[in-house]
Residue frames as a rotation matrix with the C-alpha (Angstrom) as fourth column:
UNK 1
-0.711 -0.440 0.548 -90.52
0.667 -0.175 0.725 -113.66
-0.223 0.881 0.418 114.81
UNK 2
0.030 0.833 0.552 -93.95
0.828 -0.330 0.453 -112.10
0.560 0.443 -0.700 114.44
UNK 3
0.701 0.187 -0.688 -93.37
0.638 -0.595 0.489 -109.85
-0.318 -0.782 -0.536 117.45
UNK 4
-0.302 -0.900 -0.314 -90.10
0.487 -0.429 0.761 -108.55
-0.820 0.077 0.568 115.96
UNK 5
-0.634 0.141 0.760 -91.83
0.740 -0.176 0.650 -107.86
0.226 0.974 0.007 112.63
UNK 6
0.496 0.868 0.015 -94.57
0.796 -0.462 0.390 -105.87
0.346 -0.181 -0.921 114.42
UNK 7
0.481 -0.389 -0.786 -91.99
0.502 -0.613 0.610 -103.80
-0.719 -0.688 -0.099 116.30
UNK 8
-0.639 -0.747 0.183 -90.04
0.543 -0.270 0.795 -103.12
-0.544 0.607 0.578 113.12
UNK 9
-0.315 0.627 0.713 -93.21
0.803 -0.225 0.552 -102.11
0.506 0.746 -0.432 111.25
UNK 10
0.697 0.572 -0.433 -94.26
0.717 -0.557 0.420 -99.88
-0.001 -0.603 -0.798 114.16
UNK 11
0.036 -0.781 -0.624 -90.83
0.466 -0.539 0.701 -98.18
-0.884 -0.316 0.345 114.25
UNK 12
-0.763 -0.298 0.574 -90.95
0.638 -0.201 0.743 -97.62
-0.106 0.933 0.343 110.48
UNK 13
0.132 0.906 0.403 -94.45
0.823 -0.326 0.465 -96.15
0.552 0.270 -0.789 110.71
UNK 14
0.630 0.056 -0.775 -93.38
0.643 -0.596 0.480 -93.91
-0.435 -0.801 -0.412 113.58
UNK 15
-0.449 -0.863 -0.232 -90.43
0.477 -0.451 0.754 -92.57
-0.755 0.228 0.614 111.57
UNK 16
-0.605 0.297 0.739 -92.68
0.725 -0.180 0.665 -91.91
0.330 0.938 -0.106 108.57
UNK 17
0.501 0.861 -0.083 -95.26
0.803 -0.427 0.416 -90.06
0.323 -0.275 -0.906 110.70
UNK 18
0.378 -0.428 -0.821 -92.60
0.538 -0.620 0.571 -87.92
-0.753 -0.658 -0.004 112.40
UNK 19
-0.706 -0.691 0.154 -90.99
0.512 -0.348 0.785 -86.99
-0.489 0.633 0.600 109.07
UNK 20
-0.265 0.699 0.664 -94.38
0.801 -0.225 0.556 -86.06
0.538 0.679 -0.500 107.57
UNK 21
0.713 0.557 -0.426 -95.26
0.702 -0.567 0.431 -83.84
-0.002 -0.606 -0.795 110.53
UNK 22
-0.009 -0.795 -0.607 -91.84
0.505 -0.527 0.683 -82.20
-0.863 -0.301 0.406 110.42
UNK 23
-0.810 -0.287 0.512 -92.16
0.582 -0.284 0.762 -81.43
-0.073 0.915 0.397 106.72
UNK 24
0.140 0.937 0.320 -95.68
0.861 -0.274 0.428 -80.05
0.489 0.216 -0.845 107.27
UNK 25
0.612 0.064 -0.788 -94.32
0.627 -0.647 0.435 -77.52
-0.482 -0.760 -0.436 109.75
UNK 26
-0.540 -0.839 0.066 -91.84
0.672 -0.382 0.634 -76.20
-0.507 0.387 0.771 107.24
UNK 27
0.225 0.676 -0.702 -92.96
0.148 -0.736 -0.661 -72.86
-0.963 0.045 -0.266 105.83
UNK 28
0.891 0.124 0.437 -91.66
0.433 0.064 -0.899 -73.40
-0.140 0.990 0.003 102.34
UNK 29
-0.056 -0.963 0.264 -88.81
0.998 -0.056 0.009 -71.69
0.006 0.264 0.965 100.57
UNK 30
0.895 0.386 0.222 -89.58
0.379 -0.922 0.078 -68.18
0.235 0.015 -0.972 101.72
UNK 31
-0.192 -0.979 0.063 -86.55
0.851 -0.198 -0.487 -65.94
0.490 -0.040 0.871 101.61
UNK 32
0.125 0.211 -0.969 -86.20
0.770 -0.637 -0.039 -62.99
-0.625 -0.742 -0.242 103.98
UNK 33
0.946 0.226 0.232 -86.51
0.323 -0.723 -0.611 -59.53
0.029 0.653 -0.757 102.41
UNK 34
0.131 -0.964 0.233 -83.20
0.752 -0.057 -0.657 -57.99
0.646 0.261 0.717 101.35
UNK 35
0.320 -0.106 -0.942 -81.52
0.823 -0.462 0.331 -55.75
-0.470 -0.881 -0.061 103.89
UNK 36
0.993 -0.038 0.111 -80.75
0.015 -0.897 -0.443 -52.11
0.117 0.441 -0.890 103.25
UNK 37
0.214 -0.976 -0.030 -77.07
0.543 0.144 -0.827 -51.37
0.812 0.161 0.561 102.69
UNK 38
0.273 -0.144 -0.951 -75.35
0.937 -0.185 0.297 -50.14
-0.219 -0.972 0.084 105.85
UNK 39
0.995 0.092 -0.039 -74.78
0.083 -0.978 -0.189 -46.39
-0.056 0.185 -0.981 106.15
UNK 40
0.316 -0.930 0.186 -71.38
0.676 0.084 -0.732 -45.18
0.665 0.357 0.656 105.01
UNK 41
0.822 -0.146 -0.550 -69.22
0.417 -0.504 0.756 -43.59
-0.388 -0.851 -0.353 107.67
UNK 42
0.612 -0.627 0.481 -66.82
0.208 -0.459 -0.864 -40.92
0.763 0.629 -0.150 106.53
UNK 43
0.559 -0.519 -0.646 -63.68
0.791 0.101 0.603 -40.79
-0.248 -0.849 0.467 108.64
UNK 44
0.705 -0.364 0.608 -62.01
0.033 -0.840 -0.542 -37.43
0.708 0.402 -0.580 108.91
UNK 45
-0.136 -0.818 -0.559 -58.65
0.783 0.257 -0.567 -37.03
0.607 -0.514 0.606 110.64
UNK 46
0.772 0.448 -0.451 -58.84
0.636 -0.537 0.555 -34.99
0.006 -0.715 -0.699 113.85
UNK 47
0.533 -0.678 -0.505 -55.28
-0.113 -0.649 0.752 -33.73
-0.838 -0.344 -0.423 113.97
UNK 48
0.765 -0.403 -0.503 -52.81
-0.587 -0.111 -0.802 -32.98
0.267 0.909 -0.321 111.26
UNK 49
0.790 -0.537 -0.296 -49.95
0.563 0.826 0.005 -35.46
0.242 -0.171 0.955 111.09
UNK 50
0.740 -0.579 -0.341 -46.84
-0.081 -0.581 0.810 -34.32
-0.668 -0.571 -0.477 112.93
UNK 51
0.782 -0.553 -0.287 -43.86
-0.421 -0.130 -0.898 -33.38
0.459 0.823 -0.334 110.85
UNK 52
0.720 -0.617 -0.316 -40.70
0.690 0.686 0.232 -35.39
0.074 -0.385 0.920 111.38
UNK 53
0.849 -0.495 0.183 -38.11
-0.509 -0.860 0.035 -33.16
0.140 -0.123 -0.982 112.95
UNK 54
0.273 -0.822 -0.500 -34.46
0.070 0.535 -0.842 -34.16
0.959 0.195 0.203 112.82
UNK 55
0.928 0.020 -0.372 -33.16
0.366 0.135 0.921 -35.19
0.069 -0.991 0.118 116.21
UNK 56
0.535 -0.771 0.346 -30.22
-0.611 -0.636 -0.471 -33.22
0.583 0.041 -0.811 117.55
UNK 57
-0.310 -0.714 -0.627 -27.40
0.142 0.618 -0.774 -34.46
0.940 -0.329 -0.090 119.74
UNK 58
0.347 0.522 0.779 -29.43
-0.747 -0.349 0.566 -34.86
0.567 -0.778 0.269 122.89
UNK 59
-0.836 -0.513 0.195 -28.45
-0.511 0.598 -0.618 -36.76
0.200 -0.616 -0.761 125.98
UNK 60
-0.456 0.702 -0.546 -30.78
0.412 0.711 0.570 -39.57
0.789 0.035 -0.614 127.03
UNK 61
-0.190 0.481 0.856 -33.55
-0.606 -0.743 0.283 -38.31
0.772 -0.465 0.433 129.27
UNK 62
0.770 0.483 -0.417 -34.15
-0.009 0.661 0.750 -41.44
0.638 -0.574 0.514 131.32
UNK 63
0.684 -0.486 0.544 -32.24
-0.722 -0.344 0.600 -41.54
-0.105 -0.803 -0.586 134.59
UNK 64
0.632 -0.464 0.621 -30.68
0.188 0.869 0.458 -44.96
-0.752 -0.173 0.636 133.97
UNK 65
0.584 -0.406 0.703 -29.40
0.790 0.082 -0.608 -43.93
0.189 0.910 0.368 130.56
UNK 66
0.795 -0.273 0.542 -28.25
-0.259 -0.960 -0.104 -40.61
0.549 -0.058 -0.834 131.99
UNK 67
0.663 -0.570 0.485 -26.08
-0.490 0.160 0.857 -42.39
-0.566 -0.806 -0.174 134.61
UNK 68
0.503 -0.489 0.712 -24.62
0.637 0.767 0.077 -44.74
-0.584 0.415 0.697 132.00
UNK 69
0.727 -0.192 0.659 -23.89
0.482 -0.541 -0.689 -41.75
0.489 0.819 -0.301 129.78
UNK 70
0.768 -0.433 0.471 -22.05
-0.597 -0.750 0.284 -39.94
0.230 -0.500 -0.835 132.58
UNK 71
0.580 -0.555 0.596 -20.09
-0.228 0.591 0.773 -43.02
-0.782 -0.585 0.217 133.63
UNK 72
0.678 -0.288 0.676 -19.02
0.702 0.526 -0.481 -43.73
-0.216 0.800 0.559 130.08
UNK 73
0.505 -0.439 0.743 -17.44
0.393 -0.650 -0.651 -40.31
0.769 0.621 -0.155 129.58
UNK 74
0.958 -0.195 0.209 -15.79
-0.279 -0.486 0.828 -39.86
-0.060 -0.852 -0.521 133.00
């Protein structure tokens, strides 16, 4: 019984010592200095937007669609 009490007291003392040393290493509530705001980037469009042109009656340009188009109207 006495041996268990010594071990428990030693463990409690060890926890207290470790917590005191850990709190001593803490540097307080120092806050880091505020950061400068990031630079603003102005985005300018490189090309003018293309105008929508009405599509005429064009045949499909892909070869597969071209064959289907020819076979449909033969």
